C-alpha positions in Angstrom: 139.2 103.0 134.1 137.2 106.2 134.3 139.7 108.2 132.2 139.6 105.5 129.5 135.8 105.5 129.5 135.7 109.3 129.2 138.1 109.2 126.2 136.0 106.4 124.6 132.8 108.4 125.1 134.4 111.6 123.6 135.7 109.7 120.6 132.4 107.8 120.1 130.5 111.1 120.1 132.9 112.5 117.5 132.4 109.5 115.3 128.6 109.8 115.6 128.8 113.4 114.5 130.5 112.3 111.3 128.2 109.4 110.6 126.2 110.1 107.4 123.0 108.9 109.1 123.7 111.4 112.0 124.2 114.2 109.5 120.8 113.4 107.9 119.2 113.3 111.3 120.4 116.9 111.8 118.4 118.0 108.8 120.9 117.8 106.0 120.3 115.7 102.8 122.6 114.0 100.3 121.9 114.3 96.6 123.1 111.7 94.1 123.4 111.8 90.3 124.2 108.5 88.6 124.8 106.9 92.0 127.5 109.5 92.8 127.2 112.3 95.4 126.7 115.7 93.9 129.2 118.1 95.5 128.6 121.1 93.4 125.6 122.5 91.6 127.7 123.0 88.5 127.7 119.1 88.1 124.0 119.3 87.2 122.4 120.1 83.9 118.8 120.7 82.8 117.1 117.3 82.4 119.3 115.4 84.9 117.6 113.1 87.2 118.7 113.2 90.8 118.0 111.3 94.0 118.0 113.2 97.3 118.2 111.1 100.6 116.8 112.4 103.8 116.9 111.0 107.3 113.5 109.5 106.6 113.0 108.7 102.9 114.1 110.0 99.6 112.9 112.0 96.6 113.6 111.8 92.9 113.8 115.0 91.1 114.3 116.4 87.6 116.7 119.3 87.2 115.2 122.2 85.2 
């Protein structure tokens, strides 16, 4: 039983590291444009409105 519990704990910790909420808690943010994740700055143009989500809250911005 102990080996199974250890394996479970390790896998659970790995899953938590990948959880988007966990990523935000570590200080990262996720930026959206038109409800899609922005993966590259080249996707943005002057005048675009974007939404950035943080662990606690969000901010709307206008790209210049």
